C-alpha positions in Angstrom: 128.0 70.9 109.4 126.3 73.2 106.8 125.2 70.4 104.4 121.7 71.7 104.4 123.1 74.7 102.6 125.7 73.0 100.4 123.5 70.3 98.9 120.7 72.6 97.7 123.3 75.0 96.2 125.2 72.3 94.5 121.9 70.7 93.2 120.7 74.0 91.5 124.1 74.4 90.0 124.1 70.8 88.8 120.7 71.3 87.1 121.8 74.3 85.1 125.1 72.6 84.2 123.1 69.7 82.8 121.1 72.1 80.7 124.0 74.2 79.3 126.3 71.1 79.1 124.0 69.7 76.3 124.5 73.0 74.4 128.2 74.0 74.9 129.7 70.7 76.0 130.0 69.1 79.4 133.6 70.4 80.1 133.0 73.8 78.5 133.9 76.8 80.7 130.9 78.7 79.2 128.6 75.9 80.4 130.0 76.1 83.9 130.0 79.9 84.0 126.4 80.0 82.9 125.4 77.4 85.5 126.9 79.8 88.2 125.1 82.8 86.7 121.8 81.1 86.5 122.2 79.7 90.0 122.2 83.3 91.1 119.3 84.2 88.9 117.2 81.3 90.3 117.9 82.2 93.9 117.2 85.9 93.3 114.0 85.1 91.4 112.8 83.2 94.5 113.6 86.2 96.7 112.0 88.7 94.3 108.7 89.0 96.2 110.5 89.7 99.6 112.6 92.3 97.8 109.6 94.1 96.5 108.2 94.2 100.1 111.6 95.5 101.2 111.4 98.4 98.8 107.8 99.2 99.8 108.8 99.1 103.5 111.7 101.5 102.9 109.4 103.9 101.1 106.9 103.8 104.0 109.7 104.5 106.5 110.8 107.5 104.5 107.2 108.9 104.6 107.1 109.0 108.4 110.7 109.9 108.8 109.8 113.3 110.4 107.9 111.5 113.1 110.9 109.3 113.8 113.0 112.4 114.2 110.5 113.9 116.7 110.7 110.7 118.7 114.5 110.7 118.7 114.5 114.3 120.0 111.8 113.7 122.5 113.4 110.6 124.0 117.0 111.4 123.4 117.9 110.5 127.0 115.8 107.4 127.2 116.8 104.8 124.7 114.5 102.1 125.9 111.4 104.4 125.7 112.6 105.6 122.3 112.8 102.0 121.0 109.3 101.2 122.3 107.8 104.3 120.7 109.6 103.4 117.4 108.1 99.9 117.5 104.7 101.4 118.0 105.1 103.8 115.1 106.3 101.1 112.8 103.4 98.8 113.8 100.9 101.6 113.1 102.3 102.1 109.6 102.7 98.3 109.0 106.5 98.4 108.6 108.8 95.6 109.7 112.6 96.4 109.9 113.3 92.6 109.6 111.4 92.5 106.3 113.8 95.1 104.9 116.8 93.0 105.8 115.4 89.6 104.8 116.7 89.5 101.2 120.2 90.4 102.3 120.1 87.8 105.1 119.0 85.1 102.7 121.9 85.9 100.4 124.5 85.3 103.1 124.1 81.5 103.4 123.9 81.2 99.6 127.2 83.0 99.3 128.8 80.9 102.0 127.4 77.7 100.4 128.6 78.5 96.9 132.0 79.6 98.2 132.5 76.3 99.9 131.2 74.2 96.9 133.5 76.0 94.4 136.5 75.6 96.7 135.9 71.8 96.9 136.4 71.3 93.2 140.0 70.0 93.6 142.0 67.5 91.6 141.8 64.0 93.0 138.4 64.4 94.6 135.8 61.8 93.8 132.7 63.8 94.7 131.6 67.3 95.7 128.2 67.1 97.4 125.7 66.6 94.5 128.5 66.3 91.9 130.0 62.9 91.3 133.6 62.3 90.2 132.7 62.9 86.5 131.3 66.3 87.4 134.3 67.3 89.5 136.7 66.3 86.7 134.5 68.3 84.2 134.7 71.4 86.3 138.5 71.2 86.8 139.1 70.7 83.1 136.9 73.8 82.2 139.4 76.3 80.6 138.5 80.0 80.8 141.1 81.8 78.8 143.8 79.6 80.2 142.6 79.7 83.8 140.3 77.4 85.8 137.2 78.5 87.7 138.6 77.1 90.9 141.7 79.3 90.8 142.3 82.5 92.6 145.1 85.0 92.6 146.7 84.2 96.0 146.3 80.5 95.5 149.5 78.6 96.5 151.9 77.8 93.7 151.7 74.0 94.4 147.9 74.0 93.8 148.3 76.1 90.7 150.7 73.5 89.4 148.1 70.8 89.9 145.8 72.7 87.6 148.5 73.3 85.1 148.1 77.1 85.1 150.3 80.1 86.0 149.5 82.9 88.4 149.9 85.5 85.6 147.1 83.8 83.6 144.8 83.8 86.7 145.5 87.5 87.3 144.7 88.4 83.7 141.4 86.6 83.9 140.4 87.6 87.5 141.3 91.3 87.6 138.9 92.4 84.9 136.1 90.4 86.5 137.0 92.0 89.9 136.9 95.5 88.5 133.6 95.0 86.8 132.0 93.4 89.9 133.3 96.3 92.0 132.0 98.9 89.6 128.5 97.3 89.5 128.5 97.2 93.3 129.1 101.0 93.3 126.5 101.7 90.7 123.9 99.6 92.6 124.6 101.5 95.8 124.5 104.9 94.0 121.1 104.1 92.5 119.8 103.0 95.8 121.1 106.2 97.6 119.6 108.4 94.9 116.2 107.1 95.7 116.4 108.1 99.4 114.3 110.9 100.9 116.6 113.8 102.0 114.2 114.5 104.9 114.8 111.0 106.2 118.5 111.4 106.3 120.2 110.9 109.7 123.8 110.6 110.8 123.5 106.8 110.7 122.1 107.0 107.2 125.0 109.1 106.0 127.5 106.5 107.4 125.7 103.6 105.8 125.6 105.5 102.4 129.4 105.9 102.5 129.9 102.3 103.4 127.7 101.1 100.5 129.1 103.6 98.0 132.8 103.1 98.7 133.7 100.5 101.3 131.6 97.6 99.9 132.9 98.0 96.3 136.4 98.2 97.7 135.8 95.1 99.7 134.7 93.3 96.6 137.8 94.4 94.8 140.2 93.3 97.6 138.2 90.1 98.2 138.8 89.1 94.6 142.4 88.3 95.5 141.1 85.5 97.7 137.9 84.4 95.9 137.9 81.7 93.1 137.1 83.0 89.7 133.8 81.1 89.8 132.9 83.0 93.0 133.8 86.3 91.3 131.4 85.4 88.5 128.8 84.8 91.2 129.4 88.3 92.6 129.3 89.8 89.2 126.0 88.2 88.1 124.5 88.9 91.6 125.3 92.7 91.3 124.0 92.7 87.7 120.7 91.2 88.8 120.5 93.7 91.7 121.0 96.7 89.5 118.3 95.5 87.0 116.0 94.6 89.8 116.3 97.9 91.5 115.4 99.8 88.4 112.4 97.5 87.6 111.0 97.4 91.2 111.4 101.2 91.7 109.7 101.8 88.4 106.9 99.5 89.4 106.5 101.1 92.9 106.6 104.6 91.4 103.8 103.7 88.9 101.7 102.3 91.8 102.1 105.5 93.8 101.4 107.7 90.8 98.2 105.7 90.1 97.1 106.2 93.8 97.8 110.0 93.6 95.9 110.2 90.3 92.9 108.4 91.8 92.9 110.7 94.8 93.0 113.8 92.5 90.1 112.4 90.4 88.0 112.0 93.5 88.8 115.5 94.6 88.0 116.9 91.2 84.7 115.1 91.1 83.6 116.5 94.4 85.0 120.0 94.0 82.8 122.8 92.5 83.5 123.7 88.9 85.1 127.1 88.1 82.5 129.9 88.3 79.9 127.7 89.9 78.2 129.1 93.0 78.1 127.0 96.1 75.0 125.0 96.4 75.1 124.7 100.2 71.8 125.9 101.7 71.8 128.3 104.6 70.2 127.1 107.7 67.3 129.2 108.8 66.5 129.6 112.5 63.5 127.7 113.7 60.4 130.0 114.1 59.0 130.3 117.5 55.3 129.1 117.8 53.3 131.4 120.0 50.2 130.0 121.7 46.9 131.4 120.1 43.9 132.8 122.0 41.8 129.8 121.2 44.4 127.6 122.8 44.5 129.6 126.0 40.7 129.8 126.1 40.4 126.1 125.7 43.1 125.5 128.3 41.4 127.7 130.9 37.9 126.5 130.2 38.7 122.9 129.9 37.4 120.9 132.9 39.8 119.2 135.1 39.9 115.5 134.4 40.2 114.9 138.1 37.1 116.9 139.0 33.9 115.0 138.7 31.3 116.6 136.4 28.6 118.7 138.0 25.3 117.1 138.6 22.2 118.7 137.1 20.1 120.4 139.8 16.4 120.9 139.8 15.2 124.5 139.7 14.6 125.6 143.2 11.9 127.8 144.6 14.2 130.7 145.0 15.2 130.6 141.4 18.8 130.1 142.2 19.2 126.5 141.0 18.9 125.0 137.6 20.5 123.3 134.8 23.2 125.3 132.9 22.5 125.2 129.2 25.1 126.4 126.7 24.1 129.7 125.2 21.9 130.7 128.1 22.7 132.9 131.1 23.0 130.9 134.3 20.8 131.5 137.3 23.7 132.9 139.2 24.3 135.6 136.6 20.6 136.4 136.7 20.7 136.8 140.5 23.7 139.1 140.1 21.8 141.2 137.6 18.7 141.4 139.7 20.7 142.4 142.7 22.2 145.2 140.7 18.8 146.4 139.6 17.5 146.4 143.2 20.3 148.6 144.2 
């Protein structure tokens, strides 16, 4: 049913066992343990880029956490409207909630596939997906301090007898691995919680923090009673990778943000005035009003109307009232006025 998961998982594990089998021996428990560990490392390396995007997405969500709280208060009685506004806000900041869950979602089928493949290494089986009968026999014969990688603590006594091991031996091998895997789960969660922004804390965040800090490590510890030793090694290597990856990615993201802040400060420093320097901004002077001069008014009043046709020159009449007006000379009309004044 889930062969599309089982075959790729078993193929990657087969490749790494082929590599380490040439170094430590085909039936060596170290070769099989390293094949499980490097199976985890291979898959986590493939998911490294989505994980970096997840961290950046979480950091962006922490930046606009106050805006989220405002929306929650504003639409406290309208869940549908609140969800719509939240989607708009996330779209504006380029944040996808699914992107933050993608690495975890991808690990679930891998865990299920490896759990099934390891459980299928049983005495008498001729094949196990990509492994042939020789590979199955090699895995079953791998001795890890007296236990087999396919054994688990609550395994029925009849199956333990087929492997030729005792429950006490399985307990002595499995318990230390369970404790170490649980401790690494707690440390990984604690490191992640310490990076959270207190301003972004909500009641849901507090509940999730308690789950990741205490419930999940406890689940790993209790699940170890039902998981094969090989699967406990998967969980141990997976948490080891996660803890290293968190420190590396957070350090990288912090360096990027510090570089951006330094660049912004340099730009501000370049544009800001130096200490003691007077501002160079020039004061704006009001525009001076231009008053019309006398010559302009005279020219305006004396200018002939363009619509009025020019006066035709008249011949001097016998009464001395007509004549041509020559610039600089007194007109006949003015002469008649002067003569009239004299007669009076």
